[in-house]
N, C-alpha and C positions, 0 to 999 in steps of 0.2 A: 914181650915187646916193651921197650923202655922209651919214655918220652924225654926229649932233650929240652932243658929249660930255655925259655926265650931270652935272648941276649938283651942287655941293657940298651945297647946302641940301636938294636932293631926296634925296640919298644919306643924309643924317642923318635925315630923316623916315622913310625906309623902315627904317632900322636901329632907330629908336624903336618903330615898330609891331611889328617882329619880336620885339623884347625883351618888349613887353607880352604878345604872344601866348604866348611861352615861359613867362612868369611865371604867366599864367592857367592854362596847361596843367599846371603843376607844383603849383599851390596846392591845399590840401586842401578838399574840398567841405564847407561848413558846413551841417549839417542844420537844417531849420526848427525854431523854438523849440517845445519840448514844452509842451502845455497841461496843467498840473497840476490834477487833480481834487480839490477840497476835500471831505473826508469829511463826511457828515452828522453833525449833533449827536447824540451817543449817547442811547439811550432811558433814561429815568429812571422808577423804579417803586418799589413797596413803601415808601411814605411812612409815617413814624411820628412822633408828637409826644410828647415827655416834658415834662409840665407842670413849671413852676418858679414861684418867687416873683418876680413882676414880669418874667418871661422864660419862654422855652420852648426846648428843644433839639429841632431838626428833624433827622430822620434819614431817609436814602433810599438806594436802590441805584441803580447806574449801569452801563450796558453799555460804558463807556469801556474801550478796549483799551490794553495797554501800548504806550507810544510814540505814542499817538494825540493829536495836539495839539488842544486846545479852549480857548476863552476862559474857560470856567468854568460857573457855574450861577447862575440867578436864582431867588430865593426870594420868592414873592408872598404877602403877608399882608394880609388885609382885616378890618376890624372888623364885617363883616356875616356872618350865618350862612350865607346862600346867595347869594354875590356873582355878578355877571356877570363872567366871567373876563377879558373884553376891557377891563374898566374898572379892574381891580386893578393897582396899580403895584408894581414890585419893591421889596422891603424894603431890599435892599442897593443902594448907589449905583453899584457897578461889579460885573461878574461875579465871583462868589466862586470862587476857584481850587480850592477843596476843602481838606479837613483835611490834616494832616501825619502821619497814622498809618501811611502806606505802603500802605494798602489802597485801591486806586483804584476798587473796586467798591462801597464803602460810604462814604458821606459824612455828616458832621454839621455843623450850623450853629447857633450860639447866637443867638437873636433876642432883643434887649433894647434899650431898656426897653419893657415892655408893661404894661398896667394890669390889676391883679388884679380878678377878677370880671367882666371883659368877654369875651364870646364872640368868638373870632377864627376865620377860615378861612385855610388855607394850602395852597399847591401849589408845585411846583418844576418848572423847565424847565432843560435844559442849553443852552449857547450855543456854536455852532460858530465856527470861525475867521473866517468871513465875517459873523458877527453874527446868523445865523439861529438860531432856537430850536427845540428839540424839542417834541413833543407834551407836554402837562402830565401830571404824576402825577395820581393821584386827589386829590380835595379833602377835607381833614380839618378838623374844628373842634376847638377846645380853649379852656379857660378858665383862665388863670393864677390862682394862689391863694397865700395866705400860708403860711409854714412856719417852723419853728424849734423851740427847746426853752425851757421855762420851769420855774421852781421854785415850788411852793406850800408855804408854811409853815403849821404847825399853829396858830400864834399869830395870831388874827384882827386884832390891832392892827398887825401887821407890814406893811410896804409890799408884800411879796411873798406875802401871804396870799390874793390873788385875781389874776385875769388877765382883761384886756379883749381878746377875740378880734378885735373890729372894728379896733382900733388897734394890736394886737400888743404890748401893754405890760402889765407887772406893776403891780398896784395893791392897795390894802387890801381885805379881803373885804367890808366893809360900804360900799364906795364905790358911787356911783350907777351907774357904768359897768361894774361887775364882772359876769362871766358864770359864775364857778366858785369853789368853795372846797374845801379839804381838811380833813377831820376825822380824828382818831385817838383811839381808846380801847383799853384792853387787849383784844387778840384781834381787833380790827377797825379797818381803815383804809378811808376812802371819800371820794367826791366828792359835793358837794351843790350845789343851786341857791341862789343868794343870797337868793331870796324866802323861804327857810326862816329866814333871819337877820333878816328884816324885811319886812313885807307890801308895802312900796313899792319894794323892790329888784327886780332883773330875775329873770325865771324862765327857767331852763335845764333841759333834760332830757338824760338819759344812757342809753346802751344798751351792754351788754357783748357784744363779738363773740368773746371768748375768747382763749386763748393760741395757738391754731392759725392764726389769721388773720395773714397776713404784711403788716405795716404798709406796707412799700415797694411791694408788689404790689397793694395795695388802691387802685386808681386811680379806681374809681367805686362808688357806693352808691345803690341804689334807695330814694329818700327815702320812697316810699309804704310801704316795709317797716319804717319806723322805729317802734319801740315803746319809748318812753323813760320814765324815772322821775326824780323830783327828787332822789333820794338813792340812791347805789349803792356797794356794797362793791367795792373794787378789789384787784387782785393784780399784782405785778410781772410784766412780760411780756405782759399782756393788752392787747388793742386795744379801744378804745371809740369810739362815735359820740356827739357832742354836738350838740344843737340849741339855738340861742339864741332870744331873744325875737323877732328879726326873721325867723325861719324859715330861718336860715343854718346850714349843717352843717360840722362839722369831724371829723377822725379824730385820736384820741389814743392814745399808747402809754405805759404806765407803765414808765419805764426803771428806776427804783429808788425804794425807800422807806427813808429813813435817819434816824439820830438817835435819841436816847432819848426815852421818853415825856414829853410836855410840850413837847418841842422837836423833834418829828419834822417831816419835810418830804418831799415827793414830787417826783421829777424826771419831767417829762412832755415827750415829743416830740409835735409836732402839725403838722397841715396844716389850714388853715381856708379855706373857700370863702365869700367875702363876697357872692356872688350868691345871692339868696334862692331856696330850693327847688331848689338845684343840688347834687348829690352827686358832682361830678366833681373829683377830687383830682389 
């Protein structure tokens, strides 16, 4: 019996196979890829709206944890009082990342521009990394209004002796669009309805809420409780309600009364709601 010599090619093949087996036995086992679980979008709650002039500041709380990645928040605003939530579109074009005050549990968003006198509804949802949204906050309604400060001069011929609340501009006391004038005599300063200066002029009514009323915290007034007069003595620091001919309401605060007799003037801070029969400031 004779043995056949092993061929060179056959020997090389066996060596290659052995080398591969050795390498495979020495290689580290690669674990299967871990499936990362994307956290749910955090709950949002305690919605609040701070009315503004042609805008509103939206405030809400979030259960977002430190280091928890999310895309942000969607703020939904509708021009309807009781909207279908599925039909309301986000006011922001991309998820709002949140404010920069460092408090991840409390967020604020300034919605603008909005129309004064229009009743809006708002709610907020958070947005997770995969684009899914949380349950909405409660739905709140609000009505933006005008605000500012104006001066009323004692001289009825002056351009600043009256104020047109509807347009938010100072005008002369006997102008057709005027809503208010200031009078002053020894020992008495007051506000009056333009109708007292001429029967064809506008009629306004005023009510004194006193010095203890906080102007900034007076966000609503029950209009059915209004009891106004065409002429009213005023005092610095007091807060007043005005009702115009269109049954629109405003809140006023006498900031100061200055100047000598004959040239006196009053500085008034105001918020005015152009929506009739609405006492929401």
